[in-house]
C-alpha positions, 0 to 999 in steps of 0.5 A: 884784561884778564889774562892766564899767562902773560910773555913780556920783555919779548926783545923781538915778536915775530907774528907771522900773521898772514892770510895765505902762504907767503910767495916770491920775494914778499918771503923776504919781508918779515914783520919783527915787533921789538919790546912786545908782549903777548897774552894768553887765555886757555889755549889762545892768544888774547892780546898783543902789545908793547911791554910798556903797555903790560900795565893793561893786563893782569895774569896768573902767571907772567914769563919774563922773556928777558929780551929774547926772540919770540916766534910762533911754533915751527911746524913740520910738513913733512916727516916719516914719523912711525917706523921700525928698527934703525940703518946706522949700519948702512952708513959705514957702507955708503963710505964704502961707496957701496952702491944703494942698489947693492945695499938694498939687494943685501936686504938693506935699505927701505926693504929693511925698515920695511921689514922691521916695521913689518915685524914691530908691534903697534905698542912698539911703533907708538913708544917709539913715535913718542920718543921722536915727537918729544926730541921734535918737541924740545927743538921748537916744533909744535905741529907735525906731518906724519906719514905711513909707507914702510908697510908696503901691504895693507896690514902694516900700512893700516898699522902705521896710520893706527899709530898715528892716530893713537899718538896724536891723542897721546902728545902735545903736538898737533899731528897731521897724518898722510897715507903714503902706501905708494912709497915703494914698489914691494919686490912682489909686484915689481913686475906689476905695480899698477896691482900694487897701486890698485891695493893701495887704492882699495884702501882709500875708502876704509882710510876716508871712514875712519878718519886715519889720514887727510893726505895721499902722497906717492913717490914720482922717481924712477925705479918707483911709480911713473908720472902716469902711474902717479896720476892715476892714483892721486885722481882716485884719491881726490875722487875718494875725498882726499887732498893730495901730496908728492914726492917729486923730483928728488932724483930725475926730473920726470915732471913731478914737480908739474904733476903736482900743480896739474894735480892740484897737490897742496905741496910737492916735496924735494924738488932737488932737480925740478925743471924750469918749467916745473918752477914756473908752473910752481910759481903761478899755482897754489901748491907749495914747493917742501923743499928737504935739504937734509936729504941733499946733505945726509947723503952726501950729494953736491945737488939741491933745490933751487929754491932762489930760483923758485922764491925770485920765479914766485913760488911759496917754499917751505923747508922740512927735515924729511925726518926718517931712518935712511935718508935724513934721521934728524928731528932738529928743524933749526938744522935745516934752517942753517942748511937752507942758508948755506945750502940753498941760499935762502936769506933768514927772512925767507927761511923763517916764513919756510918753517911757520906759516907756509909750513902750516899752508902746505899741511893744510894747518894754515888758519891754526899754526904757524902765527902768533895772532889774536884768536890762534892757538897759542903755539909759542917759542922763546929762543935763547937767541937775541934776534930772528937772524942768529937762529940759521948763523949758530948751527947743529945746537938746540936754541930753544928756552921755552915751548908754550903748547895750546897755552901751556908750558910744554918744554923749558930747557934747564941750567946745568950747575 
């Protein structure tokens, strides 16, 4: 067989080749191929075998993995990629015990990001998003979900979505767009959140027509949008042909997990305080639980989502950074893998399912991303690690050696001499 690129001498290969999301105890069953090789032609995987069989393959370019771990490109299913400014000054205030509501009243918090995003030009937001995407790529991520939600008005929400559409054409990573206009209640709508939701829903048709987003999300939480408001809003989105997602049960157990299942959401995200009933419903549904442990970690909280209970009940679980300027400021999904091991009590096998195949299904890319299989996109990472257990074990650093996106080397670690 003739291929463009042959990756050989792979110590461990994680194919993650599944027909659907991996649920429950099956998340702890990981297929590992040793002494493997992968052939790539154009942008697809066309051959998988052992290194001993590579005499059957003729390649234009050979990459010797040197006995290293090889996996699919990581999939990032929950980010707030496009935003203006930053909020580093708030860290000192939080350390002094200043309540978030007081920070908000002083013009900080999410409202400061909203103001910065409203003020930023389209070009400034594009440059900033490309910078963060580069960081994600260097950390092994090849597919990213990107939400709006820092506009809270028609003009800026649209600007964010247009930025995502432009960076899709400028950056090699695959980007999936989500409309999160219902991220918070603007001060001028505090007494009438329904009117604000109507204003955001009025954008559905133009967003759909111009293909600015394929998912609609809402923040269901105390002080933001109620379960009933969220139900009506998401039903309008579904009626316009959108698939839906939810920020649910992050702070208070309002029943957001249950609503995500009821609405047939592709994912329910956060789930830090999901009820037992919500977890049981999640386990008996097609909705994927996207857990964001980096947010609990960064905010100094003791409460983490009960991933162990979710998996044991039979749910499909994914993990994500929740990359954003206020509550989880990192593009390093590898760090989140370590936090998932240390704080969620997830096994290495469960964690790998959570950042590949399940993450891909959580953003509607289960047939494209998150696996290494013949006919799939050649999105592949070679790790400076001897085995799959090493990545969550050795925390806080970047283990990536080489990132291959669509069959081409996108990033390669440089030696320091």
